[in-house]
N, C-alpha and C positions, 0 to 999 in steps of 0.2 A: 526681509523676512516676513515685514510688515506687509506690503503688497501679496507676497503668498499667500499670508495667513486670510486676505480680503478676498483672494480669490476661492479659499475655501470654504468661505462662509456662501458663496455665489454660485458654487457647483449645482447646489439642488435648485436653484431658483430660475424660474423660466426667462426673466428677463436678461441672464448674461449671454452675450453674444457668444459665439461657438469658437473663435480664436483665444478669447481668454479661459474658455473651459476647457481646453486641450493644452494647457501649459508645458511648454517642449520640457522643463524643468521635470515636472511631474513625470512624464512618459520616461526620458531617462531612469530616474528612481524606481519606478515601477518595472521596467526591464533588468533593471540590476536586481531586483527583488525577485526577479522572475527565477532568475540565474542562481538566487540564492537557495530558494525553494526545489530547483531541478538537482543542486547538488547534494540537497538532504536529505530527498526522496531515492537519488539514483545509489548514495550509497549503501543501503540497505542491501539491494539485489545484486550489487557489485560486487559486496564482500560473499553474499551467501554462495555465487559462483565458483569461489576460490578458495573455500574454507579449506580443502586437502592441502592445498600451497600452504596456507597459513601454517596449519598443522604440523606441517611437516616443517615448517621453519621455524618454528617456535617449541618443537618437541613437545606437543602437546597431546593428552590422551583424546580419544574419541568422545568421552563423557564431557569433557572440559571445553573441547572447541567448539559448540553448541553456544555456548554461554558467550563468543564474541557478537552473536546474532543476538541472543536474549537480550542481554543487558543495554545493549543498542535500542532493541524496543519498547522495555519497559521505561528506562530513561523517557525515552520520545512520548510514549503513550502518555505521561505525567505532564510532561512540559505543554504539550497541545492544548489542552483546555487551560492552563494556567496561562499561557500567553495573551488572552484577551485582557486579564486583570492586570499583567504587569504592563502591557501597551498603555493603559489607562492611566497609568503610576507613573511611569517615565516616557512617555510617549515612544508612537511608531519607532522614530528617527532612532533614538537610544537603544532601544530592543533589539531591533534590527543590525542594526551596526555593531552593539555588541555581542548578538548570537553569531553574525558573520565572522568577527574578529574569534571568537571563541571557538568555533566550528573548523575553521583554520588552524588552528593553535593546537586544539586536540586532535586534529589529521597527522600533522607533524609528529606530535607526539605518538600516535598509534604505528608511523612509519619505522619509529625507534624503538618500539617493545622488543624487548630481548627475551620475555618471557610470558605466558598464557597469563599472568595476575595483572601484569601491566596491563597486557593487551583489552585485558574484560573492563579495568578502570578507567582506560584511555576511552575505550567505546562507548562505556556508560555515559561519559562527559560528553562527547561527539554528539550522541543520542539525544541527552537533555537539551543541550546549547542549541543545535542543529534543529530541533523541534519548534522552537521559539520562530523560525522563520516562515513553517508552511502556511498557519492560518494568517499570518499576516499579510500576507501576497493577496488570499480572497477578500480579507477585509476591505485593502486598499484598494482592488476592482472594482469593489462595489458601493465605495464611498467617492473617491476621487475623480470617476468617471461616471457622466450623463449616461442615464439608459439609453440611449440612441446609440453610445460606444459601445455597449456589451456585445453584439453582434460579432465585433472584431476583439473585444478583450476576454469573454468567456472560453471562447475555442481556445487561447492562449493558455490559461490556466488549467482549461480540461486537459488539452495535450499534454503540457509539462507533469500533470499529475499522474497522466497513465502513462504516457510514454516512457518517464522515467524508471518506474518499476519493470518494464517490458522489454527495454534495450539494457537494463541492467545487466543480464549475464552475458550479452554481447562484449559490452565494454570489459567487464570484470575479466571474460576469457582473454580478450586481447593484450590485457593490460599483463596479467599474469605467465601470459604463452611466451609475448615479445620481449619483456623485460623481467620482473618479480612481484612477488606479492607486494612489495613497499610501495610499488607507484601506486596501488588502489587506493593509498591517501595521499601521495606526494602530488597526484594530482589535484588534488583540490586549491593547494597553495594557493596557484597562480589567479586562476579565478574568485577566491575567497579574498584574496588581499584588495583586487578591484573591486569585487559587490561591499567590501567594509568602508572604501574610501567613498564609492560612488553615493551609497547611501547616505553615510553619513554628511555627506554634502551636499544632497538634493531634496532629502527627505524631509517636509516641511508639512505633512498632512493634519497636525495637532499638536499640542503642547502637554509637556507633563503636566500632571494634578500631583504634586508628591502630598497634598494633605491627606489623602486617600490612605497613605501608609500609616498613619493613627488609627486608621479603624482595618487593617490587614485583618484577615481571619485565620489564623494560624492554626488554629482546629480543625478549620478545613481542609486547609494546606496538607495538613498532615493526615487526616480519613480520607480525601482524595489521592495522595499516595499512596498510602497502603491500600487504597481499593482497588485503584488501577494496576498499581504494581504489581501484586499478589494475583491480579486475576490474568493479567499477561502471563504472570510465572506458571499459573494454569495451566493455560491454554497451550504455553508453546513447550513444555515439558511433561503435559498429562501422558500422550500418548505413548511418550517413550519409555516413562516409568508406571505404566499400568493405573496411570488413573489412581483411584483413592486406595489402592493397594499400596501405596506410596504415604511412607510416613510425613514427607515432606511437602506432597502435595496435599494430602489432608490439613494440615497446619495452614498452608497460602490458602487456602478455600476459607478456611475459619477466619483468616487474619484479614480476607478481601470481604468476608458477608460484614465483618464489626467494622471495617473502615468505610464499608456503605453506609450502614447506619450514622457512624459519624458523621461523614459526608454530606449525606442528604439530608440530615437534622440538621447542619448547620446552612447549609444551601438555601433552606427555608425560613431561617430564625434569624440569622446573621444582618445586620444594617449593611454589608457590605461583602456579599457571599464570592467566595473565593469564584465561584462558577456560575452565571446567570441564567438557572434554567428556564425561566420566564418567556426564554424563545419559542419554547415548546407550546406556547400558547398558540402561535401563529401555526393554522393547520398545513399551510404549505410547508413551513420550514418542518413540520414534523413528519409529513411522508417523504420529504426529500431526505430528510435524514435517514428514514427506512432503506429508500432507495439506494442513500450512500451506502448505507451498511451492507446490501445486498453485491453492489460494485467491487466492493471491497472485496466480498468472498470470490465474485467472477476475476477482479482483477490480480490479486496476490496467488488466487487458488490455481489459477490455470498457471501463471509464471512459475509455480511450482511443482506442478503435475508433469507439464509438457519435459522440462530438463530431466525430472525424475525418469520419467519414460524414457528419453533419449538415453539417458548414460544407465540405468540399470538393465533395459531392452537391448537397447541398440550398441553399448559399448562406447559411446561418444563422448570427447573429453568435453572440457569446458570450453576452449575456442570453439569446436564443433557444433556443439549446443548453440551458442551464442549467433551463428551465424544462420542455423536453423530457423531460432526463435526469431529473427531482424525481420522478417516478413510482417509480422504483427504490428511493429514499429512503423513500419514502412508504411502500413495500410493506416495508421491511424495519423501519420502527419499527412499523407494525400485526402484523408476524410475531412482532418479540421478545419480547412477555409469551406468546405461542402456543408457543415453543420453550421456554422458562421452566419452563413448564406440564406440555409434554411430554418434557422432560427427567428430570423428579421421576417418570413414569408407566413410561415406556418405555425399553427399551435403547437408550442411545446409539447404537448402531450403526445402529438402525433407524432413526432420526432423519436422520442421517446419509446415509443411503443415499437416501432419500427427498431432502434434499437436492440430491442430486445428478443424482438424476432430474428435478428441477424445474431445475436449472440446466442440464443437456443439451438437456430440452425445450424451454427459451429459445433456445438458440444454435440448435437444428437447425429450429426456425420462422424465424430469421434466416438459413439457406442459401436462402432461396426470396426474399433481396433482392431489390429494382429501382431504379432509379433513382427511382422514383415514392412511395417508401417514405416517410411521415411520421410524425407522431405516433400517429394512430389504427393502423395498422399497427404500430409499435414499443410499442404498450402492453402487450399481452400478453407478450411477449419480456422486457419491462422488468420486468413483474411476477414473471414464474416467476423471472427473476434475482434480485430481492430477496428472495422467499421463499427461495429456495434457498440464497444467501448467508447469511441466518441460521439458517435448521434446519440448517446445514454448522458455522457457526462456535462455536456452543454447545457441541455435544457435543467438536468437537476441541480445544475448551478444556479440557474436563472430561477426557477421553483422555489429552491431552499432560501436562498438569501434576496432574491432580488425583490420582496416583498418586506423584508425586514427595514425596520427604524433606521437612521444611521446612529443612535444612541445605543440599538442593540447588535448592530454589527459585528464589532469585533468579539463580543463574546459567542455570538449564533457563529461567528466561524472557527472559533479553536472547538465547540460542540459538533459542527457540521464534521471536521476533517476527523475527530477524533471517531466520529461514527466507521468511517472509513477504515481507519486502522486497526476498531474492534471487530470490522466486519471480515478482516483480512485475518485476523488472528482467530477468531471463532471459525471461520471457514478452513483454515487449514488445521486446526484442532480435529473439526469434524472429520475432513479429508483423511488424515492421517489415521483417524481411528476408523473410518471405513475401508480404506485400502488395506489395513490389518485383519481386520474381522472377517470381509469378503475375501480376503486370499486366504485364510484358514480355512474357510468355509468350501472356498472352488477346489482347494486342495484337497479336500476331504472328500469332497463328492469324484473327483477325476480318480482318486488312487481307490475308490469303491471297486471302478470300470475298467482299473489295471490289475488285471486277475488272470490267474493260469485258465481259467474258463474262459477269458475271450482271445478269442484265434489272432485279431492285430496286434495284440500288445505281446504276444508271445511270439508271434513272425518280428516283429520289431525288436525284439529282446535277442531272438538267436540271432539274426543279423546282425545288430552292434555286436554280440559277442562273438560272431566270426570274424568281424573288420578287424577289433582289438587284437584277437589272437592270430590273425595273421602278421601283425606290427611287433609280436612278441611280446606282448600285455597279457596280463590275466583277464580275459574278455569277460567270464563270468559276473566280476565285481565290479568294473570299469561298466560295463553295460548297463546294471544295474543304477551306478551313479548316472550314467549320462541319462537312465529314463527318469528319475527322480529330480536330477536338474531340469526337463523338459518340462515336468509336469509342475513344478513350481513357476518355472517361467510362465506356463500359459496360465496356472491359477492368477498369479500375478497381474499379466493384459488384462482378463477376466473382471478382477478389481478394478481397474482404470476405466473398465467400461462402464463399472457401476457407480463410479465415478460421475463421469460424464452424464451417465442417466439421470442423476441427482440433480446436476447443475443445470441439465435440460430443464428438467420439472421446476425448480426453481424459477428460472429467468421467464418460461412461461405464465405461472402464476405471478407474477409482477404486473402482467398486463391487469389482471383485474384489479391490482394499487392504480394502475394509471388511470382507469377509468373513476377513480375515486376522489383524485384529487379536481381541484378546480382551478380553471386558466389564469395564471399569475396577473398579479394588478400593478402597476408602475407604485414605488415606494412612496411613503406620504412627501410631501414637498414643504419646503420652508425650513426643516430642522440643518444644522450646522452639517457640513461633511465631516469634520472630526468625530461628530457624535459625543459630547460632554454631558 
């Protein structure tokens, strides 16, 4: 262990030979950590694709089943920024191994749940424990590897962070269709045991600082938990419950505001704050976090919108949706090595700008969506989305974390990942609200044109009625119902088009942000890799 610690101190030093700087033990530990992060992120979308199967299996109500996701997301969003502080206190080794073991155990518990209450509790445990694995991987990538290796490492973590939620519907659809919903959780057990053993044995990046426990900011933790947990609840449930017309949403919003005041007060006054917000003093980290927030909107937003369209308009089941969505994942996988090569040769701002252009082009094409669009019409937009995500993620990671000093890396990594998750939550709230409001608006406008003074509408109604009458059905009523359903469907598709236009504008505006950042410079030299 002593030899490994010596290596840790020499990572940042210019005199260390290449063979010493790329310790095989660290590579093994890093890839085990990547696998753990992959499982944690994947578990969100794997389950979301199969909520109907879980609902049926647990005999849950439609208002209850949403908490299977909400509980996970609320718990995860609290743990992600907390993980940096915990890593300093108990070390990355203990934190990651405990999180991997806990995630594996809670996955097994989820598979054994017999009612919705048990499932919600187990999912909250799974989200909280699993959330500790995500920032640790980003922190490790930028502290244990020299800058010369980031062209290889950055695409790997960027690929995992974007690929996991993208292929989640595919994996979830296959598992629930081929086996049962229990396998959405059982599939984590084997890899989870491996990750736990390997990380416990091979992680040696830093040592515990147990003395910091005496200065642990419990009030800061309470404030952060209430602030982020209540905020996540408002964003997740707001549109479903008609926002501030619902008493629980109002209470959660007030609680979030009070928690936010406590959290930020303690963050700037405590001797050992629960989250180190000083990372935002770094201009590139601040801009990188903004880009990460926007990427969260695009990543999680489109992973939600595409299946919604395919399910509601095209009538696809979860497996068919997954097979259609797999295109984006394949595009990301193929683009990752290209992004790594380009990041070593081009200004990262150029690569990021190209990524935003690709992404905006894909959503622009989708603004022409109709009820007839299928796999082939969605092919090019999904490829553009996959390529754009990877071209953006690699330079964003480098810009945000590549200039951070080692002692701030773990806290900064938690904040950086938090922005992506919050971006996803905010994006989904906005998308759902836009879909609801614009669908109502489009329906009203369409209905105004469907009246007895419109010859085309009258002909359609008469022809449909005649068709139903020929089948021995009450043609008049059936024709009206058919026309209402057709109008509703068209209004829904038009609202999807509005969402894609909104995303196109957002990602086009990001090009202005790219022009405002400065080219990343190498991180400070001479600081220990562990960052004490």
